[in-house]
N, C-alpha and C positions, 0 to 999 in steps of 0.2 A: 868890663865894658859890655853893654848889651848889644846883641845883634839886631839889626833893623833891615827891613825890606826897603829897597830903594827903587826897584822897577821890576816889572814882570812882562814877559812877552809870551803869548799863548798862540799856538798854531794847532789847529785841528785839521786833519786831512783824511779824505775818504776817496777811494779809487774803486771803480767798478768796470768790469769788462764783460760784455755779452757777446757770445758767438752762437750762431744758429745756421742751419741749412734748410732750404725749402725746395720741394719737388717742382720740376718744370710743369706748368699747367698743361694738361692733356697727355702727360707721359706716365710711365709706370710709376707707381707711388714711391718706390724706393730709389728712383734716380734723383739726383740732386744737382742744383746749380752750385756754382762756387760758393763756399760758405759766406754768409753775410756776417760781417764783423763790425760791431759798434764799440766805440770806446768813449768813456766819459770819466773825466777827472775833475774833482771839485776840491778846491782848497780855500779855506776860510781862516782868516786870522784877525786878531785885534790886539792892541797893546794897551796895557794898563800901567799908568805912571803911578808913582808913590803919592798917596793922598787919600781923601775920603769922599770925593765928589764923583760925578759921572766920568767913566773912563779911568778911574783911579782905584787903587787897592792898597792896603797896608797890612794884610794878614794872609798867611799861607799855611794850610794844613795838608800834610801828606802822611798817611798812616797805612800800614798793612795790618789788617785785623782778621781774626779767625772766629768762625762760628762752628759749633758742634753740629752734628747731623740733625736736621730738622729745626734747629734753633733760630732765634731771631734776636735782634737788638734794636733799640731806638736811640739814635744819636741826637743829642740836644745841641743844635747848632748855635743857639743863643747863649747857653751856659758856658760853652767853650770846650774845645778839644785841644790837645797838645799841638803846638805849632811846629814848623820845620826846624826850629832852633831848640826844641825840647822843652819849651816853656809852656806851662798851663796858661791858657788864654782866657779872656773874658767873653769870648765868643764873637759871632758875627752880628751886625745889624743890617748888612746888605751883602748878598752873595753874588759874585760876578761870574764865577766859573765853577762847574762841578763835573768831576769825572769819577766814575766808579767802574772798576773792572775786576773780574775774577782772575787771580794769579795762581801759579802753581803752589800746591801745598808743600811745605817742607817735608811732610811724611811721604810724599810721592803719590798718594792716592787723592785724586781731585774729585770734588763733588760735581754734579751735573749742571748746577746753575744756582742763581739767586734771584730774588725779587726785591725791587726797590720801591718804596712808597707805601701809602695807606697806614700810617701810624694811627694808634687808637684815639689820640687827642692832640690838639694843638699842632696839626700837620703843617709841615713846610710844603706848600704847594709848588713853589718854584716854577719850573718849566713843564710840570706834569699836566696842567690844565684844571684839575680839581683835586680835592683832598683825598678822595678814595681811589684815584688813578694810580696805577703801578706800571713798572717797566721790568720785563723779565730779561735776564742775561743768561746765556748758555756758556759753559766753559769752552774756551777757544773761540768764542764769537766776538762781535764788536762790543766795545765798552759803551756805557752810557756817558755821553758828553753833552753838556749844555752850558750856555753862557751868553752874556751880553754886556756891553759897556755900562749900561744903566743898572744892571743887576736885578735881583729880586729881594724884597724886604724880608728880614728875619726879625722877630720880636718875641716877647714872652708868650704870645698866643699863636705865633706862626714860626715854629722852631723844630719840630720833631721829624726826623727822617728815619723810617724803618727799613732795615735790611734783613731779609729772611733767607735762610739756606733752604732752597727748594729740594735738596737731596736728603731723604730720610735715612740714608745709610752711611754717608761720608761727610766729613768736615769740609769746610771751604775756607780759603783765604782770599780776601778781597782787599783792594787798594782804593782808598778814597783820597782824592786831591780836591781841595776846595780853596778858592781864592776870593777875597772880598775885603770888606771894611770891618774892622774890629769894633766891638762895643766900647 
């Protein structure tokens, strides 16, 4: 019996806390008021039901991939990646959610970061803004996360996502999670 995706719930959460102190006007520069504390929490989520329309998805890919020092690879989102059930897929026609994060290397030595985007041809522009735009990730930093219920088109001419190891001395391991509509 084949495994099927019946629903997906995605939640992305970011939390920021800013703390600062300010000298009292007219006083010695190193005297301070009580610390000024600001807190901001942002949580955004959306649910994708099973299907092929807006607000729907039928395909999930999640893979850990490794790149040698200074290496890059171009992922063809249209031709297909192995899905979460281990089945080689026909690829996406619409991508609703994309998350890329650097994870710890099994070897124990982690590269300093990676760059996403700017494939040589047939670039998947997605949420980047333009074909040549990139997003840099540092090891231990925030992952790249983007998505929308309507998604972004993937086709035979809008399909390639380049991932580059920005570290010339160490390999990196990264995780890609992609959810959308299969071709």
